C-alpha positions as CSV (number, residue, x, y, z in Angstrom):
1,X,0.0,0.0,0.0
2,X,1.4,3.4,-1.1
3,X,-1.0,5.8,0.5
4,X,1.2,8.9,-0.4
5,X,0.5,8.4,-4.1
6,X,-3.2,8.0,-3.7
7,X,-4.9,11.5,-3.9
8,X,-8.1,10.3,-2.3
9,X,-6.7,7.9,0.3
10,X,-7.5,10.2,3.2
11,X,-11.1,10.6,2.1
12,X,-11.4,6.8,1.9
13,X,-9.9,6.4,5.3
14,X,-12.2,9.0,6.9
15,X,-15.3,7.5,5.2
16,X,-14.4,4.0,6.3
17,X,-13.9,2.8,2.8
18,X,-10.6,1.0,3.3
19,X,-10.2,-2.7,3.9
20,X,-9.4,-3.7,7.5
21,X,-5.8,-4.5,6.4
22,X,-5.3,-1.2,4.7
23,X,-6.7,0.7,7.7
24,X,-4.5,-1.0,10.2
25,X,-1.5,-0.6,8.0
26,X,-2.0,3.1,7.7
27,X,-2.9,3.7,11.3
28,X,0.3,1.9,12.4
29,X,2.5,4.4,10.6
30,X,3.8,7.6,12.2
31,X,1.8,9.6,9.7
32,X,-1.4,7.7,10.5
33,X,-1.0,8.2,14.2
34,X,-0.4,11.9,13.8
35,X,-3.5,12.3,11.6
36,X,-5.6,10.5,14.2
37,X,-4.3,13.0,16.7
38,X,-5.3,15.9,14.5
39,X,-8.8,14.4,14.0
40,X,-9.2,13.9,17.7
41,X,-8.0,17.4,18.4
42,X,-10.6,18.9,16.0
43,X,-13.4,17.2,17.9
44,X,-12.3,18.9,21.1
45,X,-13.6,22.4,21.2
46,X,-11.9,23.3,24.4
47,X,-8.1,23.8,23.7
48,X,-7.2,22.7,27.2
49,X,-8.3,19.1,26.5
50,X,-5.8,18.6,23.8
51,X,-2.7,20.8,23.0
52,X,-3.1,21.2,19.2
53,X,-0.2,23.7,19.0
54,X,2.2,21.2,20.8
55,X,1.2,18.4,18.5
56,X,1.7,20.4,15.4
57,X,5.0,21.8,16.7
58,X,6.2,18.2,17.2
59,X,5.1,17.4,13.6
60,X,7.0,20.4,12.2
61,X,10.2,19.4,14.1
62,X,9.9,15.9,12.6
63,X,9.4,17.3,9.1
64,X,12.4,19.7,9.5
65,X,14.6,16.8,10.7
66,X,14.0,15.1,7.3
67,X,13.3,17.8,4.8
68,X,12.8,17.3,1.1
69,X,15.9,18.5,-0.6
70,X,14.8,20.6,-3.5
71,X,17.6,22.3,-5.5
72,X,16.6,25.7,-7.0
73,X,19.0,27.8,-9.0
74,X,17.7,31.2,-8.0
75,X,15.4,30.8,-5.1
76,X,15.4,29.6,-1.5
77,X,14.8,26.1,-0.4
78,X,11.3,25.6,1.0
79,X,9.9,22.5,2.7
80,X,6.3,21.7,2.0
81,X,6.4,18.0,3.0
82,X,3.2,17.3,4.8
83,X,3.6,14.3,7.1
84,X,-0.2,13.9,7.6
85,X,-1.2,12.7,4.2
86,X,0.3,15.1,1.7
87,X,-0.4,13.7,-1.7
88,X,-0.3,16.8,-3.8
89,X,2.5,19.4,-3.3
90,X,1.6,23.0,-2.7
91,X,2.2,25.2,-5.8
92,X,4.6,27.8,-4.4
93,X,6.0,30.6,-6.4
94,X,9.2,32.3,-5.2
95,X,9.4,35.9,-6.3
96,X,12.5,38.0,-6.4
97,X,11.7,41.7,-6.8
98,X,14.7,43.9,-7.4
99,X,13.1,46.4,-9.8
100,X,12.2,49.9,-8.9
101,X,8.7,51.2,-8.3
102,X,5.7,50.0,-6.4
103,X,5.4,46.2,-6.0
104,X,2.0,44.4,-5.6
105,X,2.0,40.7,-4.9
106,X,-1.3,38.8,-4.8
107,X,-2.0,35.2,-4.1
108,X,-5.0,33.3,-5.3
109,X,-6.9,30.5,-3.7
110,X,-4.7,27.5,-2.7
111,X,-1.6,29.5,-3.6
112,X,1.4,30.7,-1.6
113,X,4.3,32.8,-2.6
114,X,7.7,33.5,-1.1
115,X,8.9,37.1,-1.6
116,X,12.5,38.2,-1.2
117,X,12.5,41.9,-0.3
118,X,15.3,44.3,-1.5
119,X,17.2,44.1,1.9
120,X,17.1,40.3,1.9
121,X,14.1,40.0,4.3
122,X,11.8,37.1,3.4
123,X,8.0,37.0,3.4
124,X,5.9,33.9,3.0
125,X,2.5,35.0,1.7
126,X,-0.5,32.7,2.5
127,X,-3.4,32.0,0.2
128,X,-5.9,34.8,-0.9
129,X,-3.6,37.6,0.4
130,X,-2.1,40.8,-0.9
131,X,1.3,42.4,-0.2
132,X,2.5,45.8,-1.5
133,X,5.5,48.1,-0.9
134,X,7.6,50.8,-2.6
135,X,10.8,49.3,-3.8
136,X,12.5,52.5,-4.9
137,X,12.4,54.0,-1.4
138,X,12.8,50.7,0.5
139,X,16.1,51.6,2.2
140,X,14.6,54.8,3.7
141,X,11.2,53.3,4.4
142,X,10.8,49.6,5.1
143,X,7.0,49.5,5.1
144,X,4.6,46.9,3.8
145,X,0.8,46.9,3.3
146,X,-0.8,43.5,4.0
147,X,-4.3,42.1,3.4
148,X,-4.6,38.5,4.6
149,X,-1.8,36.5,6.1
150,X,2.0,36.4,5.9
151,X,5.0,35.1,7.8
152,X,8.0,37.5,8.0
153,X,11.7,36.9,8.5
154,X,13.1,40.4,8.8
155,X,16.8,41.4,8.4
156,X,18.2,43.7,11.0
157,X,18.2,47.4,10.0
158,X,15.8,50.3,10.2
159,X,12.3,50.0,11.5
160,X,10.2,47.5,9.5
161,X,6.4,48.2,9.5
162,X,3.5,46.0,8.4
163,X,0.3,47.9,8.0
164,X,-3.2,46.3,8.0
165,X,-6.7,47.6,8.3
166,X,-6.9,46.0,11.7
167,X,-3.7,47.3,13.2
168,X,0.1,47.8,12.6
169,X,3.1,45.7,13.5
170,X,6.6,47.2,13.9
171,X,10.0,45.5,14.3
172,X,13.7,46.0,13.8
173,X,14.8,42.4,13.0
174,X,12.7,39.3,13.9
175,X,10.3,36.7,12.6
176,X,6.6,36.9,13.1
177,X,3.2,35.9,11.6
178,X,0.4,38.3,10.8
179,X,-3.1,37.3,10.0
180,X,-5.6,40.1,9.2
181,X,-9.0,38.9,8.1
182,X,-12.4,40.6,8.5
183,X,-12.2,42.7,11.7
184,X,-9.6,40.6,13.5
185,X,-5.8,40.7,13.7
186,X,-3.7,37.9,15.0
187,X,0.1,38.5,15.5
188,X,2.5,35.8,16.8
189,X,6.1,36.6,17.6
190,X,8.6,33.8,16.8
191,X,12.0,35.6,17.4
192,X,13.0,39.0,18.5
193,X,10.4,41.6,19.6
194,X,7.3,42.8,17.9
195,X,5.3,46.0,18.7
196,X,1.6,45.8,17.8
197,X,-0.7,48.9,17.7
198,X,-4.3,49.2,16.8
199,X,-7.1,51.7,17.5
200,X,-7.3,51.1,21.3
201,X,-4.4,48.7,21.8
202,X,-0.6,48.8,22.0
203,X,1.4,45.7,23.0
204,X,5.0,44.5,22.7
205,X,5.4,40.7,22.0
206,X,8.4,38.5,22.7
207,X,9.1,35.0,21.3
208,X,6.1,32.7,21.9
209,X,3.6,35.4,22.6
210,X,0.4,35.9,20.6
211,X,-2.1,38.7,20.5
212,X,-5.6,38.8,19.0
213,X,-7.3,42.2,18.3
214,X,-10.9,42.5,17.2
215,X,-12.4,45.9,16.3
216,X,-9.4,47.6,17.7
217,X,-9.6,46.0,21.1
218,X,-7.3,43.3,22.5
219,X,-9.4,40.2,23.2
220,X,-6.7,37.7,23.8
221,X,-3.1,37.5,24.8
222,X,-1.3,34.2,25.4
223,X,2.0,32.3,25.3
224,X,2.2,29.4,22.8
225,X,4.5,26.4,22.3
226,X,5.8,27.3,18.8
227,X,7.9,25.6,16.1
228,X,10.2,27.6,13.9
229,X,7.3,28.7,11.6
230,X,3.5,28.7,11.5
231,X,1.9,25.4,10.6
232,X,0.4,26.8,7.4
233,X,3.8,27.0,5.8
234,X,4.0,23.2,6.1
235,X,0.5,22.6,4.7
236,X,-1.6,22.6,7.9
237,X,-4.1,25.3,8.8
238,X,-4.5,25.7,12.6
239,X,-7.4,27.7,14.1
240,X,-8.0,28.3,17.8
241,X,-11.2,29.6,19.3
242,X,-12.6,31.3,16.2
243,X,-16.2,31.8,15.2
244,X,-17.7,29.8,12.3
245,X,-17.5,32.7,9.8
246,X,-13.7,32.8,10.3
247,X,-13.5,29.1,9.6
248,X,-15.5,29.4,6.4
249,X,-13.2,32.2,5.3
250,X,-10.2,30.1,5.8
251,X,-11.7,27.2,3.9
252,X,-12.5,29.6,1.1
253,X,-8.9,31.0,1.1
254,X,-7.3,27.6,1.2
255,X,-9.5,25.6,-1.2
256,X,-11.3,28.3,-3.3
257,X,-14.7,26.9,-2.4
258,X,-18.0,28.9,-2.4
259,X,-20.3,28.8,0.6
260,X,-24.1,28.9,0.8
261,X,-25.0,29.7,4.5
262,X,-27.6,31.7,6.3
263,X,-25.5,32.9,9.2
264,X,-27.6,31.0,11.9
265,X,-24.5,29.2,13.3
266,X,-22.2,32.2,13.6
267,X,-22.1,31.8,17.4
268,X,-20.3,28.4,17.2
269,X,-16.6,28.4,18.1
270,X,-14.0,26.1,16.5
271,X,-10.6,24.9,17.6
272,X,-8.7,22.4,15.4
273,X,-6.5,21.8,12.4
274,X,-6.9,20.5,8.8
275,X,-4.6,19.6,5.9
276,X,-4.5,22.1,3.0
277,X,-4.4,19.5,0.2
278,X,-7.4,17.4,1.1
279,X,-10.7,19.4,0.9
280,X,-13.1,16.6,1.9
281,X,-10.9,15.6,4.8
282,X,-10.7,19.2,5.9
283,X,-14.5,19.6,5.8
284,X,-14.9,16.5,8.0
285,X,-12.3,17.8,10.5
286,X,-14.1,21.1,10.7
287,X,-17.8,20.2,10.7
288,X,-18.0,16.8,12.4
289,X,-16.8,18.2,15.8
290,X,-19.3,21.0,15.5
291,X,-22.1,18.5,14.6
292,X,-22.9,20.6,11.5
293,X,-24.8,19.0,8.5
294,X,-23.4,20.0,5.1
295,X,-23.1,18.9,1.5
296,X,-20.2,19.5,-0.9
297,X,-19.9,19.2,-4.6
298,X,-16.2,18.6,-5.6
299,X,-16.8,19.5,-9.2
300,X,-18.2,23.0,-8.6
301,X,-16.5,23.5,-5.2
302,X,-19.9,24.5,-3.7
303,X,-20.4,24.0,0.0
304,X,-23.9,24.2,1.5
305,X,-24.3,24.5,5.3
306,X,-27.7,22.9,6.3
307,X,-27.6,23.6,10.0
308,X,-27.0,21.3,13.0
309,X,-27.5,17.6,12.7
310,X,-30.9,16.6,14.0
């Protein structure tokens, strides 16, 4: 059995369509055990029951210990090996921008880009996001406008600003993740120090600290057990204590699906993780823990939310 070469293996496993021999063989592997953990974690809405971040950090460290060696002549090596059933590699474009003038980088659904800035700083841009900056004045003004999500590795130098509609992030040299979606801003500091300012909030973060700002107000501040980079850079979307509309947005950004939904379940909160290459597996990991009835058409990528299971 070579499950890594079967694009729909995970769906078969989740739907109970494997033979007993196939199921036992897969679940005895390290990848199978880890995916079982992810599925269990998604069914536990309270984060304290299962430490999702810790499990995913362990997964990242194992991936990094045996990275895929991909030789590129002009761009940086990036590891997108997904140990929990990656069967289709992420399409990642690496962009080098040394030309003058304004630069505008946009990613589509299911697309990520790696951008090397004029000073050597690196930005990994997540799906359905937009990044813009002025290259001709970069040395005097290291400032970026961001819509969506990106992970930054900033070279030391003058002040580096990331501006979003939900707040701004300022650093000198560090690595951090910024997610600005709807009316919410999440910032996680990986190395160095990060200053976050919004309408009614000002906070400095050190490694491992995370802040969530909603409508200009800080609603959460906590310390996380982090790996070297956010899980989405390795093909796993992780969400913690977010409302259903935020989850639906992420599913749309990652898979390009359209959603038919009346808003009646907006109060539901989700904590969990799902793989970015398996849409049907992701839907199960999101909706089964919340007991939501849904239907999905793979050909049209249309998702219909019917309500709670009766």
